[in-house]
C-alpha positions as CSV (number, residue, x, y, z in Angstrom):
1,M,82.8,144.8,152.2
2,P,82.1,140.9,152.5
3,T,84.2,139.1,155.0
4,A,85.7,135.9,154.1
5,P,83.8,132.9,155.5
6,T,84.6,131.5,158.5
7,P,86.0,127.7,158.2
8,S,83.6,125.2,160.4
9,I,85.6,123.6,163.1
10,I,84.4,120.1,163.9
11,V,84.3,119.8,167.8
12,D,84.0,116.4,169.3
13,P,81.6,116.7,172.1
14,A,84.0,114.5,174.4
15,L,86.5,117.2,174.1
16,A,84.0,120.0,174.8
17,I,83.1,118.5,178.0
18,R,87.2,117.9,178.9
19,I,87.6,121.7,178.3
20,A,84.4,122.9,180.3
21,R,86.0,120.3,183.2
22,V,89.2,121.8,183.2
23,E,87.6,125.3,183.2
24,Q,86.3,124.9,186.2
25,M,89.1,123.2,187.8
26,R,90.9,124.7,191.2
27,P,94.9,125.7,190.9
28,R,95.5,122.4,192.7
29,E,93.6,120.2,190.4
30,L,94.8,122.0,187.3
31,R,98.6,121.2,188.3
32,E,97.5,117.6,188.8
33,A,95.8,117.8,185.4
34,Y,98.9,119.3,183.8
35,R,100.9,116.4,185.5
36,H,98.5,113.9,183.5
37,T,98.3,115.8,180.2
38,F,102.3,116.7,180.0
39,G,103.9,113.9,182.0
40,R,105.4,116.2,184.2
41,D,105.0,118.6,187.0
42,T,104.6,122.2,187.2
43,T,104.9,124.6,189.9
44,S,102.9,127.3,188.1
45,G,99.7,128.7,190.3
46,N,98.8,130.8,187.6
47,R,95.2,129.5,187.0
48,A,94.9,131.1,183.6
49,W,98.2,129.9,182.2
50,L,97.5,126.4,183.4
51,V,93.8,126.2,181.7
52,R,95.2,127.7,178.3
53,A,98.2,125.0,178.3
54,I,95.7,122.0,179.3
55,T,93.0,122.9,176.8
56,T,95.5,123.7,174.1
57,R,97.2,120.3,174.5
58,H,93.8,118.1,174.8
59,R,92.8,120.4,171.4
60,E,96.1,119.1,169.7
61,I,95.5,115.8,170.5
62,D,92.2,115.7,169.4
63,L,93.2,117.3,166.0
64,S,95.8,114.8,165.6
65,H,93.3,112.0,165.8
66,Q,91.0,113.8,163.4
67,I,94.0,113.7,161.1
68,D,94.8,110.2,161.6
69,R,91.4,108.8,161.2
70,K,90.8,111.1,157.7
71,S,94.7,109.7,156.7
72,T,93.3,106.2,157.5
73,R,90.2,106.6,155.4
74,L,91.9,108.0,152.4
75,N,94.4,105.5,152.4
76,S,91.8,102.6,152.7
77,S,89.9,104.2,149.9
78,H,92.6,103.8,147.4
79,L,92.4,100.5,145.4
80,V,95.3,99.0,144.0
81,I,95.0,96.8,140.8
C-alpha cells in the first residue's frame, strides 16, 4: 500500500547549528540557555527535558520568522490599482 508523501521541511542551516549546540550542552549550560530563551529560570536538571524545551522553542521562533517573511512577500506582491 502506498504511503502519503512526506511534506518537505525547509531547515535554516543556522537553526540546525543552534540545535546541534544545544544537544551538546551540559545541564548547567542548558539552564543558562533556557533562561536566555524563555526569559525565566528553571531548576530542572533533567537534560532531556531541557534540550527538548529549548530546541522546540528555537524551532517555533524559526517557523514564525518563516511565516512572517512569506506573509510580507505575499502582501508586497499584491498591486492595488
